[in-house]
Structures are given as structure tokens and as C-alpha cells.
C-alpha positions in Angstrom: -3.6 19.5 -5.3 -2.9 16.3 -2.4 -0.3 15.2 -4.7 1.5 18.7 -4.7 1.1 19.1 -1.2 2.6 15.7 -0.2 5.6 16.3 -2.6 6.2 19.7 -1.0 5.8 18.5 2.6 8.3 15.5 1.7 10.9 18.1 0.1 10.5 19.8 3.6 11.0 16.9 5.7 14.0 16.0 3.6 15.4 19.6 3.7 14.9 19.8 7.4 16.3 16.5 8.0 19.4 17.4 5.8 19.9 20.5 7.6 19.4 19.0 11.2 22.3 16.4 10.1 24.4 19.3 8.7 24.0 21.3 12.0 24.9 18.4 14.2 27.9 17.5 12.2 29.1 21.3 12.1 28.4 21.7 15.7 30.2 18.5 16.7 33.2 19.5 14.3 33.5 23.0 15.9 33.4 21.3 19.4 36.2 19.0 18.4 38.0 21.7 17.0 37.9 23.8 20.1 38.8 21.4 22.3 41.7 20.4 20.3 42.8 24.2 20.2 42.4 24.1 24.1 44.7 21.3 24.4 47.4 23.1 21.9 46.9 26.2 23.9 47.9 24.2 27.2 50.9 22.6 25.3 52.1 26.2 24.4 52.2 27.1 28.0 53.8 24.0 29.1 56.9 25.1 27.3 57.5 27.7 29.7 60.7 26.6 31.7 59.4 27.9 35.1 56.6 29.5 37.1 57.8 32.8 36.9 58.3 32.3 32.8 54.8 30.7 32.9 53.4 33.9 34.8 54.8 36.2 32.6 53.8 34.4 29.2 50.0 34.1 30.8 50.1 37.9 31.8 51.5 38.8 28.2 48.9 36.9 26.6 46.2 38.0 29.0 46.8 41.6 27.8 46.0 41.2 24.1 43.1 38.5 24.7 39.6 39.4 24.9 38.1 37.5 27.9 34.7 37.3 26.2 36.7 35.1 23.5 39.3 33.3 25.8 40.1 33.4 29.4 43.4 32.5 30.7 44.1 32.1 34.4 47.4 31.0 36.2 47.5 30.7 40.1 51.0 30.1 41.5 51.9 28.0 44.2 52.2 31.0 46.6 48.4 32.0 45.5 49.2 34.8 43.2 46.8 35.2 40.1 47.8 36.0 36.6 45.6 36.2 33.3 42.5 38.2 32.1 40.0 35.9 34.6 39.8 33.2 37.1 37.9 30.0 37.6 35.5 29.9 40.5 33.0 27.8 42.1 30.0 27.8 44.1 26.7 25.5 45.2 25.5 25.6 41.7 29.0 24.8 39.9 32.2 26.4 38.3 31.8 29.8 36.8 34.3 32.5 35.2 35.1 35.9 36.6 37.4 38.9 35.9 40.7 38.9 37.8 40.4 42.7 38.9 36.9 42.0 40.4 36.1 38.4 41.3 32.5 39.4 42.0 31.8 40.3 38.5 31.1 37.1 36.3 32.1 36.7 32.6 28.9 35.9 30.7 28.6 33.2 28.4 29.2 29.6 27.9 33.1 28.6 27.9 34.7 25.4 27.4 37.8 25.0 29.8 40.7 22.9 30.5 42.7 23.2 34.0 46.0 21.1 34.6 48.3 21.7 37.2 51.7 23.3 36.1 54.9 24.2 38.0 53.3 24.1 41.3 50.3 26.0 40.2 47.1 25.9 38.2 46.7 26.8 34.8 43.4 27.3 33.0 42.6 27.8 29.6 38.9 28.6 28.7 37.5 29.3 25.2 34.0 31.0 24.5 31.2 28.7 22.8 29.8 31.6 21.1 30.9 30.4 18.2 29.1 27.1 18.5 26.1 29.2 19.8 25.9 31.3 16.9 25.9 28.1 14.4 22.3 27.7 15.3 21.6 31.1 14.4 23.3 30.8 11.1 21.1 27.4 10.5 17.9 29.1 11.6 18.3 31.8 9.0 19.0 29.5 6.3 15.9 28.2 7.3 13.8 31.3 7.3 15.6 32.9 4.5 16.0 29.9 2.2 13.7 26.9 3.1 10.7 28.7 4.1 10.4 31.1 0.6 11.1 28.1 -1.2 8.3 26.1 0.6 6.2 29.0 0.1 6.9 29.3 -3.6 6.3 25.6 -4.2 3.1 26.0 -2.5 2.2 28.6 -4.8 3.2 26.8 -7.8 1.4 23.5 -6.6 -2.0 25.7 -6.1 -1.6 27.3 -9.8 -1.2 23.7 -11.1 -4.0 22.1 -8.9 -6.4 25.0 -10.2 -5.1 24.4 -13.8 -5.9 20.7 -13.4 -9.4 21.3 -11.7 -10.3 23.4 -14.5 -9.3 20.9 -17.1 -11.2 18.2 -15.1 -14.2 20.4 -14.8 -14.2 21.1 -18.3 -13.9 17.4 -19.1 -16.9 16.9 -16.5 -19.2 19.3 -18.3 -18.7 17.8 -21.6 -19.4 14.3 -20.2 -22.6 15.4 -18.2 -23.8 17.3 -21.7 -23.0 14.0 -23.6 -25.0 11.8 -21.1 -27.9 14.2 -21.4 -28.1 13.9 -25.0 -26.2 16.9 -26.4 -24.0 15.0 -28.6 -22.4 18.2 -30.0 -20.4 18.8 -26.7 -17.0 18.9 -27.2 -13.8 19.2 -24.9 -11.6 21.1 -27.1 -8.5 20.9 -25.5 -5.9 23.9 -26.0 -2.4 23.6 -26.2 -2.0 24.8 -22.6 -3.4 21.8 -21.3 -1.1 19.2 -19.4 -0.2 16.4 -21.7 -2.4 13.8 -19.8 -5.6 15.8 -19.9 -5.0 16.9 -23.5 -4.7 13.3 -24.5 -8.1 12.5 -22.5 -10.0 15.6 -24.0 -9.0 14.6 -27.5 -10.0 11.2 -27.0 -13.4 12.1 -25.6 -13.9 14.5 -28.4 -13.2 11.4 -30.8 -15.6 9.5 -29.1 -18.3 12.0 -29.1 -17.8 12.7 -32.6 -18.0 8.8 -33.4 -21.3 8.7 -31.1 -23.0 11.6 -32.8 -22.5 10.2 -36.3 -23.8 6.7 -35.1 -26.7 8.4 -33.8 -27.3 10.6 -36.5 -27.3 7.5 -38.6 -29.6 5.5 -36.4 -31.9 8.4 -36.4 -31.8 8.6 -40.4 -32.7 4.8 -40.6 -35.4 5.4 -37.8 -37.1 8.2 -40.0 -36.7 6.1 -43.1 -38.3 3.2 -41.4 -41.2 5.1 -40.3 -41.8 6.9 -43.5 -41.6 3.6 -45.7 -43.8 1.6 -42.9 -46.3 4.9 -42.6 -48.1 4.1 -46.0 -48.1 0.3 -45.9 -49.9 0.5 -42.1 -52.2 3.1 -43.2 -53.4 0.8 -46.4 -53.6 -2.3 -44.1 -56.0 -0.3 -41.9 -58.0 1.0 -44.4 -58.3 -2.3 -46.3 -59.4 -3.7 -42.7 -62.1 -0.9 -42.4 -63.4 -1.5 -45.9 -63.4 -5.3 -45.1 -65.1 -4.9 -41.8 -67.9 -2.9 -43.6 -68.8 -5.9 -46.0 -71.2 -8.5 -45.1 -69.1 -11.0 -43.3 -69.7 -14.3 -41.4 -69.2 -14.1 -37.3 -65.9 -16.0 -37.8 -64.3 -13.9 -40.6 -65.6 -10.4 -38.8 -63.7 -11.8 -35.6 -60.7 -12.3 -37.6 -61.0 -9.0 -39.1 -61.3 -7.3 -35.6 -58.3 -9.3 -34.3 -56.3 -8.0 -37.3 -57.5 -4.4 -36.5 -56.1 -5.0 -32.9 -52.9 -6.4 -34.3 -52.3 -3.3 -36.4 -53.1 -1.0 -33.5 -50.7 -2.8 -31.5 -48.0 -2.5 -34.1 -48.6 0.9 -34.6 -48.5 1.6 -30.6 -45.1 -0.4 -30.3 -43.7 1.6 -33.1 -44.7 4.9 -31.6 -43.4 4.1 -28.3 -40.3 3.0 -29.9 -39.7 6.3 -31.6 -40.7 8.1 -28.7 -37.8 6.5 -26.6 -35.5 7.1 -29.3 -36.6 10.8 -29.2 -36.0 11.2 -25.4 -32.9 9.6 -25.4 -31.9 12.1 -27.9 -32.3 14.6 -25.5 -34.4 16.8 -27.7 -37.5 17.3 -25.3 -35.1 19.2 -22.5 -35.8 22.4 -24.8 -39.4 22.6 -23.7 -38.7 21.9 -19.9 -40.4 24.4 -17.6 -42.1 24.5 -14.2 -44.4 21.6 -13.6 -46.8 21.5 -10.7 -46.9 17.8 -9.7 -49.7 18.0 -7.5 -52.2 19.4 -10.1 -50.6 16.8 -12.3 -51.4 14.0 -10.2 -55.0 15.2 -9.2 -55.4 15.6 -13.2 -54.8 12.0 -13.8 -56.5 10.8 -11.1 -59.5 12.4 -12.1 -58.9 11.1 -15.9 -58.4 7.5 -14.8 -61.0 7.0 -12.1 -63.8 6.2 -14.3 -61.9 3.7 -16.1 -60.7 2.2 -12.7 -64.3 1.9 -11.5 -65.3 0.2 -14.6 -62.6 -2.4 -14.3 -63.5 -2.9 -10.6 -60.5 -0.9 -9.1 -60.1 1.7 -6.5 -58.1 4.7 -7.5 -56.9 6.4 -4.3 -54.8 9.6 -4.2 -52.5 10.3 -1.0 -50.8 13.9 -1.6 -49.0 15.0 1.5 -47.5 18.4 0.3 -49.2 21.4 -1.2 -46.2 22.6 -3.5 -44.5 20.2 -5.5 -43.0 22.0 -8.5 -40.2 20.4 -10.8 -38.3 21.3 -13.7 -39.6 19.0 -16.6 -41.9 18.4 -19.5 -45.6 18.2 -18.4 -46.6 15.8 -21.3 -43.9 13.5 -20.7 -44.6 13.5 -16.7 -47.8 12.8 -17.6 -46.7 9.9 -19.7 -45.0 8.4 -16.7 -48.3 8.8 -14.7 -50.4 7.1 -17.7 -47.9 4.3 -18.1 -48.1 3.4 -14.5 -51.4 3.5 -13.9 -52.4 1.4 -16.9 -49.6 -1.0 -16.0 -51.3 -1.3 -12.5 -54.7 -1.7 -14.1 -53.3 -4.5 -16.2 -51.8 -6.5 -13.6 -54.3 -6.2 -10.4 -57.4 -8.0 -9.4 -60.7 -6.4 -9.0 -61.5 -4.8 -5.7 -57.8 -3.9 -5.0 -56.4 -0.2 -4.7 -54.1 1.6 -7.0 -52.6 4.2 -5.0 -50.9 7.8 -6.0 -48.6 9.3 -3.6 -46.9 12.4 -3.5 -44.6 13.7 -0.6 -41.4 15.5 -0.2 -38.2 14.3 1.6 -35.7 17.0 1.8 -35.2 18.9 -1.3 -36.7 16.0 -3.5 -40.3 15.3 -4.5 -41.1 11.8 -4.7 -44.0 10.7 -6.8 -45.3 6.9 -6.4 -47.8 4.5 -7.7 -48.7 1.4 -5.8 -50.6 -1.6 -6.3 -51.8 -4.9 -5.0 -50.8 -7.0 -7.6 -48.5 -9.8 -8.1 -45.4 -7.5 -8.1 -42.0 -8.0 -9.8 -39.2 -10.4 -8.1 -36.4 -8.7 -6.9 -34.1 -10.2 -9.0 -36.0 -9.1 -12.5 -36.7 -5.7 -11.7 -33.7 -4.1 -13.6 -34.7 -6.4 -16.5 -38.6 -5.1 -16.6 -36.8 -1.5 -17.6 -35.4 -3.2 -20.7 -37.3 -2.5 -24.0 -39.6 -5.4 -24.7 -38.9 -7.5 -21.8 -41.9 -8.9 -20.4 -42.3 -11.3 -17.1 -43.1 -15.1 -18.1 -46.5 -14.5 -16.4 -47.2 -11.4 -18.2 -47.0 -12.8 -21.7 -50.7 -13.8 -21.7 -51.5 -10.3 -21.0 -51.9 -7.2 -23.6 -49.1 -5.2 -23.6 -45.6 -4.6 -25.6 -42.9 -4.4 -22.6 -42.3 -0.9 -23.3 -44.2 0.6 -20.5 -41.5 0.6 -17.9 -38.9 0.9 -20.5 -40.5 4.5 -21.1 -40.7 5.6 -17.7 -37.2 4.7 -17.4 -36.0 6.8 -20.2 -38.2 9.8 -19.3 -37.0 9.6 -15.4 -33.4 9.9 -16.8 -34.1 12.6 -18.9 -35.5 14.5 -15.8 -32.6 13.3 -13.9 -34.9 11.2 -11.7 -34.2 8.3 -9.2 -36.5 5.6 -10.3 -37.1 2.8 -7.8 -39.1 -0.4 -8.0 -39.9 -1.6 -4.5 -42.2 -4.1 -2.7 -45.5 -2.5 -1.7 -46.3 -5.8 0.5 -48.0 -7.1 -1.3 -47.6 -5.6 -5.1 -45.5 -3.1 -6.7 -44.4 0.4 -5.6 -42.7 2.5 -8.4 -41.3 5.7 -7.1 -39.5 8.7 -8.9 -37.7 11.0 -6.8 -37.3 14.7 -8.4 -35.3 17.8 -7.4 -37.6 20.4 -6.3 -37.5 24.1 -7.4 
């Protein structure tokens, strides 16, 4: 729309400049022609051989000449006046009056030429009405030609802009659906689309189709892997259970317990990866409903308070709102709280607080979990959201490196803003949801 308006404005400026130049040139040409005609008129009267002949010629011309078009005046040496008007003067300057009534002025602007001739004074004046009418002509050209053209151009620009806006909106909606996991979304440009947007829409559709094919293949591979690994892992777990029931030496029993823990860890990692893949596909959005975060935070605080007390931690709740409903999946939002609380329990020292916070900022609800642990360096806060990434100091602690990654994926699914900040000391993880 701005481009169209700019082009229309440029066309208007060029047209006005062209008309202005044409008006100035035409006005100058008419003025030059009028001065030349005056000179020729005076030259014609100079052909009179005597004052009497000149007076008779002026009188004859005056009888057939409209004073509103041309004024002729000849004053003889004796003061006699001939013609259809006369030149007079007052304190404001020169003016023309009728010859019969010197008090009656001839209206309008005139271009006059006065010259002495045969002892008298000859005055020939031509009306400038033709020059003045030139402005009216050009004004009508602007009003009847240029302005309608500009209105039509603006209307066409508005129609083109609205059509482009519809096409841009269609592209935007499709891209939004694709980013939220709806890989079946397509632009489907029609032949009525402009060439540029048609090409872009077609390429977006090809990209979406290729991405959908790749994701489907990945999902099939994941499903096959899950199916193929399910039975072997279960068999390993059963064998370990059988082995633990046999009379074993303390060293062997310890090894069996360690193997069972490792198998449980493998199952946990595998389950987390599959859950992340499912969330990234966007399928849980079909289960979205209104979720009260106040109730959810209170529930998980009560659930994890005994575990925190057993490990010597203080679980504190700071809820500053009474209504904090968001649109989402209750189980996944609970998964966020569980992962963040367990992460805080894992990385904080005894007798340190873990605070669950809930407040409102404008039209958004902010959920936070803060601890007094070692925190995360600012340069690594983006990296810890990646799958299986662990800080060097955390490699000796239990965990798979998928907790914060899963939180990030769930936050993206809910269009929430995830922030990792320094709690001074410790880490504060905040998620900002749009309230409903």
C-alpha cells in the first residue's frame, strides 16, 4: 500500500509540475503574442498621414470594437478625444474609463501601449482576459482530469494492496500452522494470485510437503524402534528381577541393583525422547482446555513437599493471583512443574529454599520456579535447552539432560515465553502464558 501511494504521489507531483510548466509557458506565449499585436496595432495607426486621418481611423475602429476586448484612444494636440475609452490616472496609478463618461471605469486588466503621434497621444490597450482565462482552463484540467485519475489510481492501489494483504495473510496463517505442528497445512495459491506470491506460496507448499514426508518417516522409524526395543528391554528387566531373587553375594547383588537402575534410566530417556517427539508434532493441542495454574501449583507443591522435606529442602509457594487460567494441556503443564522442581531438588544444597511463584503481568500469567543452587552461566542458558546437553559440573549427578529440553518443547507448544535468569544466587525459570 505504501508503494502504491508513493507511486500515485509521484505521478501527481510529475503531473502538477508538468501542468504548471505548461501553464507558465502558455501564459508567457500569450503575453508575448499580445505585446506583438499591440505593436502591430500601433504600427497600423502610424500609417495615417495626418492627425485628422488618424482621428477618423480611431473613431471608425472604436465603433466596431468592444472596449471589454480592446480600448482605443487618441487625444489630439487641441485636446479632442476619439475612440471608445481613455487612459486616466489617479493616486493609485493608471486606469481606463469610457469616453462618454470619464467617471465610469472599464473593469479588468489591460496591457496598454501609448505613443505620441501627429502631435497627439495614441493609446491602444488589449484586455488580459484571455490570459486570465488560461488559469481557469488549467484549473479545469486539474479538476476534471488529474483528480479523477488520482482517485482511480488510489482506488486501484487500495484494491491491489488488499489483495496482496489477503495473500500475505494466507501465507502467514499457513506458516503459523506449520510451526505449531500442523504439517498438513498448505497455502494452495490460486491462479488469481500475483506472480510473486504465487511462486512463494507454491514453494512453501513444496517445503511443507517435504517436511511432512520427513516427519512421517521419522515417526515411523521412532515407532519401529520403540516396538523393537520394547521386548528386549522388558526381557532384560525380567532377567534382572529373576537374578535378584537368587542367593547372590553382596557384590553381585550390588551389580544387579546397578544394572536395574541403568535399565530404568534407559527407559526414562527413551520415554522422554518419544514424549518430546510427540509434543513437537503438535498432537497434544487437540486436548487443550482451560487450566487453572493456581490449583495446579498448589497441587504440585503439596505433592513434592514431603520429598523436599526428606531431602532437607524448603518448598515455598508464592501465589500473588487468585485467577490464573490459561489454555493448555493440564498433564503437560504438570510435567513442566515436575521437571523444574526435580531439577531444583537435584542441584541445590540442603536447607535451601525452592520457590514456586505465580503472578500476573498485564494480560499474561507468569509461572516461576527459583532455587538457591549454583545456577547456570549466562553463556550456557540456551545450550541447556538442547537435548541431552549437560553442564560439566552436572555430569556426576543423576539425570539425562532432557528435563529443561522437555520444558522448552512444552512451552513452545503453549506459545509461552521461557526465560532462564539469575536468582541471585541460583536459577529462576519463568514461563509467561497468555491468560484467558
